[in-house]
Backbone as a ProteinNet text record, in pm:
[ID]
protein_1_A
[PRIMARY]
XXXXXXXXXXXXXXXXXXXXXXXXXXXXXXXXXXXXXXXXXXXXXXXXXXXXXXXXXXXXXXXXXXXXXXXXXXXXXXXXXXXXXXXXXXXXXXXXX
[TERTIARY]
-652.6	-637.5	-537	-422.7	-321.1	-228.3	-145.6	-57.2	69.8	149.5	277.2	269.6	148.2	130.4	125.5	176.9	169.3	23.4	-7.1	-142.1	-153	-259.5	-281.1	-175.2	-104.7	4.7	140.6	139.4	261.1	337.2	265.7	324.9	284.6	369.4	337.5	406.2	359.5	420.9	508.5	626.8	704.1	656.3	702.4	655	685.3	800.1	836.2	739.4	701.7	607.3	470.1	428.1	298.4	295.3	405.2	413.1	400.2	466.6	457	315.9	254.4	117.9	19.4	42.2	-47.9	-60.9	50.7	47.5	-15.5	12.8	-37.2	-188.4	-247.9	-391.7	-479.8	-424.5	-505.5	-575.3	-704.4	-781.1	-822.2	-783	-817.3	-962.1	-1016.4	-1155.2	-1166.1	-1271.3	-1303.5	-1403.8	-1377.2	-1467.8	-1516.7	-1619	-1672.1	-1633.8	-1593.8	-1574.8	-1473.6	-1370.4	-1262.5	-1311.6	-1427.8	-1482.5	-1440.1	-1349.5	-1296.6	-1396.6	-1503.7	-1609.6	-1653	-1687.2	-1735.4	-1862.7	-1941.9	-2064.7	-2038.3	-1920.4	-1889	-1805.6	-1782.2	-1712.6	-1808	-1768.2	-1860.3	-1805.4	-1674.4	-1617.5	-1489.1	-1446.4	-1319.6	-1244	-1115.3	-1031.3	-988.6	-1016.2	-979.5	-871.2	-839.2	-735.4	-676.7	-548.1	-480.1	-390.2	-359.7	-276	-211.7	-84.3	-15.5	-11.9	-63.4	-74.4	-25	9.8	40	-88.7	-128	-253.8	-240.1	-263.2	-257	-125.4	-13.2	116.9	154.1	74.2	102.4	107	176.5	174.1	71.6	-28.1	-143.4	-162.5	-206.4	-247.7	-399.7	-446.9	-590.1	-627	-747.3	-795.6	-936.1	-963.8	-1098.5	-1152.4	-1275	-1335.1	-1475.9	-1524	-1662.5	-1738.2	-1867.5	-1956.6	-2090.9	-2164.4	-2295.5	-2395.4	-2476.6	-2589.5	-2703.5	-2711.3	-2812	-2885.7	-2992.7	-3067.9	-2978.5	-2895.7	-2806.4	-2706.8	-2659.2	-2558.5	-2616.7	-2746.7	-2809.7	-2774.4	-2780.7	-2751.9	-2604.9	-2514.3	-2371.8	-2342.4	-2399.6	-2379.7	-2432.2	-2547.3	-2603.7	-2510.2	-2451	-2358	-2229.7	-2181.3	-2062.3	-2094.2	-2202.8	-2240.5	-2272.9	-2321.6	-2352.9	-2232.4	-2116.2	-1995.4	-1981.3	-2071	-2063.1	-1953.5	-1950.3	-1843.3	-1742.1	-1622.4	-1523.3	-1381.4	-1358.8	-1225.7	-1221.8	-1101.6	-1079.5	-964.7	-954.9	-842.3	-771.9	-645.9	-573.1	-514.3	-522.6	-467	-335	-227.1	-95.7	0.4	111.6	214.3	348.4	433.4	563.9	674.1	778.3	894.4	971.4	975.6	1043.4	990.6	1008.8	969.8	1094.9	1098.4	1210.5	1160.6	1238.2	1207	1283
685.4	765.5	877.2	843.2	944.3	889.5	978.4	936.4	1020.3	1002.4	1073.5	1202.2	1248.9	1376.3	1490.4	1606.8	1722.3	1759.9	1791.6	1834.2	1986.1	2042	2187.2	2267.7	2202.6	2268.1	2231.1	2166.8	2122	2016.7	1940.9	1831.6	1700.4	1598.8	1468.7	1359.4	1237.5	1120	1052	1004.5	924.3	779.5	695	556.2	479.5	503.4	433.4	470.7	597	640.7	578	566.7	506.3	359.8	288.9	148.9	139.4	230.1	229.9	265.2	363.6	402.4	289.4	210.4	98.7	6.5	-23.4	-109.7	-38.1	90.4	165	187.3	196.8	226.1	103.5	-16.8	-137.6	-134.7	-158	-162.1	-27.4	80.9	214.7	249.7	339.3	383.4	504.8	508.5	625.7	710.5	840	933	1037.8	1111.1	1217.7	1354.2	1441.1	1583.8	1616.1	1534.5	1558.7	1568.6	1511.6	1513.7	1385.7	1397.9	1283.8	1240.7	1177.1	1133.8	993.1	910.6	776.2	782.2	888.5	902.7	922.2	971.4	1000.9	891.6	779.5	666.6	596.9	583.3	528.3	406.6	383.9	274.3	224.8	105.6	50.7	-3.3	29.4	-15.4	-160	-247.6	-388.3	-432.2	-349	-386.4	-259.9	-262.3	-151.4	-209.1	-124.8	-169	-46.6	-55.4	49.9	7	93	60	176.3	147.3	249.5	275.6	401.7	437.3	573.4	580.9	707.9	782.3	710	772.8	810.1	769.5	801.5	672.2	678.4	569.8	608.3	521.5	554.6	451.5	498.8	410.7	398.6	278.2	250.3	178.4	201	132.6	80.4	-33.1	-89.1	-86.7	-39.5	-25.2	-82.6	-114.5	-159.3	-66.6	-58.8	15.3	-55.7	-35.4	-97.9	-29.9	-112	-57.6	-42.2	76.3	103.3	231.3	256.2	379.7	501.9	491.9	602.4	633.9	530.9	550	561.9	550.4	544.5	664.4	784.2	903.2	906.4	872.5	870.3	764.9	646.1	540.8	585.5	649	699	801.8	889.6	989.8	924.7	822.4	750.5	678	603	528.6	621.4	740	837.5	917.8	896.7	967.1	1106.4	1145.2	1278.8	1283.3	1185	1174.3	1075.1	1122.5	1031.7	1056.6	1161.5	1189.2	1167	1147.6	1135.4	1225.9	1252.4	1326.8	1232	1204.1	1112.1	1188.4	1129.8	1191.2	1124.8	1197.9	1142.6	1259.7	1228.3	1331.6	1277.7	1367	1330.9	1364.4	1285.1	1313.3	1432.7	1445.8	1560.6	1580.2	1698.8	1733.1	1774.6	1738.7	1776.8	1851.7	1950.6	2021.5	1955.4
-1452.7	-1333.5	-1355.6	-1414.2	-1442.4	-1549.7	-1605.1	-1712.8	-1712.8	-1818.6	-1825.6	-1908.6	-1936	-2006.8	-1904.9	-1941.6	-1850	-1822.6	-1696.2	-1660.1	-1667.2	-1613.3	-1622.5	-1548.1	-1453.2	-1381.3	-1439.3	-1556.6	-1626.5	-1546.3	-1462.5	-1387.2	-1454.3	-1436.5	-1494.1	-1413.7	-1431.2	-1370.1	-1474.2	-1435	-1529.2	-1520.2	-1613.7	-1620.8	-1492.1	-1432.4	-1308	-1194.8	-1186.7	-1083.3	-1105.9	-1231.6	-1260.7	-1217.5	-1237	-1192.9	-1040.3	-968.5	-822.4	-777.3	-843.2	-807.4	-832.7	-936.6	-967.2	-846.7	-782.8	-664.3	-545.2	-529.6	-414	-416.4	-534.1	-543.5	-528	-534.5	-516.9	-380.3	-380.5	-256.6	-201.9	-267.4	-217	-249.6	-170.7	-182.2	-274.1	-354.1	-433.7	-359.1	-351	-283.4	-382.4	-346.2	-431.3	-377.9	-468.1	-441	-331.3	-319	-223	-78.9	-51.3	84	156.1	252.6	326.9	432.4	388.4	477.6	436	533.2	502.6	417.4	432.2	354.8	206	170.4	29.4	-36.5	33.6	-26.9	-122.1	-248.5	-347.4	-420.9	-419	-498	-433.1	-477.4	-430.7	-551.8	-560.6	-671.5	-646.1	-744.6	-730.3	-828.6	-927.4	-1024.4	-1084.7	-1111.1	-1179.5	-1287.2	-1386	-1497.4	-1561	-1594.1	-1667.7	-1814.1	-1902	-2044.2	-2129.3	-2253.2	-2353.9	-2429.9	-2439.7	-2503.8	-2570	-2698.5	-2772.1	-2748.8	-2747.8	-2731.1	-2589.1	-2491.7	-2351.6	-2269.6	-2157.5	-2060.8	-1955.6	-1934.8	-1850.8	-1740.3	-1625.5	-1517.3	-1521	-1549	-1549.7	-1421	-1374.4	-1255.3	-1282.6	-1225.7	-1230.4	-1087.4	-1074.8	-942.8	-945.8	-829.3	-819	-724.8	-748.4	-659.5	-657.2	-552	-539.5	-631.7	-698.1	-773.3	-672.8	-616.6	-514	-549.5	-478.9	-500.1	-473.4	-369.2	-333.1	-445.5	-517	-621.8	-762.2	-776.6	-909.4	-997.7	-944.9	-1026.2	-1068.5	-976.8	-1010.4	-1117	-1103.8	-1203.5	-1338.9	-1342.8	-1469	-1533	-1453.9	-1507.2	-1559	-1491.7	-1538.8	-1669.2	-1670.6	-1791.2	-1907.2	-1879.2	-1983.4	-2030.5	-1968.4	-2010	-1952.3	-1863.9	-1803.9	-1699.1	-1612.5	-1512.1	-1566.6	-1598.4	-1656.2	-1607.8	-1533.4	-1481.3	-1331.1	-1281.6	-1138.3	-1098.8	-972.8	-916.2	-820.6	-847.9	-760.5	-642.9	-528.5	-408.9	-374.9	-386.9	-353.5	-328.5	-268.3	-247.1	-295.1	-333.6	-388.4	-290	-290.9	-207.7	-261.9	-395.6	-456.6	-598.8	-648	-785.2	-861.9	-989.6	-1074.8	-1195.4	-1238	-1361.9	-1474.3
[MASK]
+++++++++++++++++++++++++++++++++++++++++++++++++++++++++++++++++++++++++++++++++++++++++++++++++

């Protein structure tokens, strides 16, 4: 979901923030295309874990979604590696340089 590497805006999460986010994201809904609508809810996060991977500290999430006709194209894109990134929605109390 996110890690401690700088993103395109040169922002990053430190390891302590990733641990806090791991707890906060449990049970949260995954939506498509930043559309805050019940129709665009496609998955639910059931497990999170902070791991070291390729020199970075990363927050991983496991989610489930229904294998239905409505989700078939999205599942095919995920399984095919086309859809593989997410955008996390959160706000910070403060930012430091």
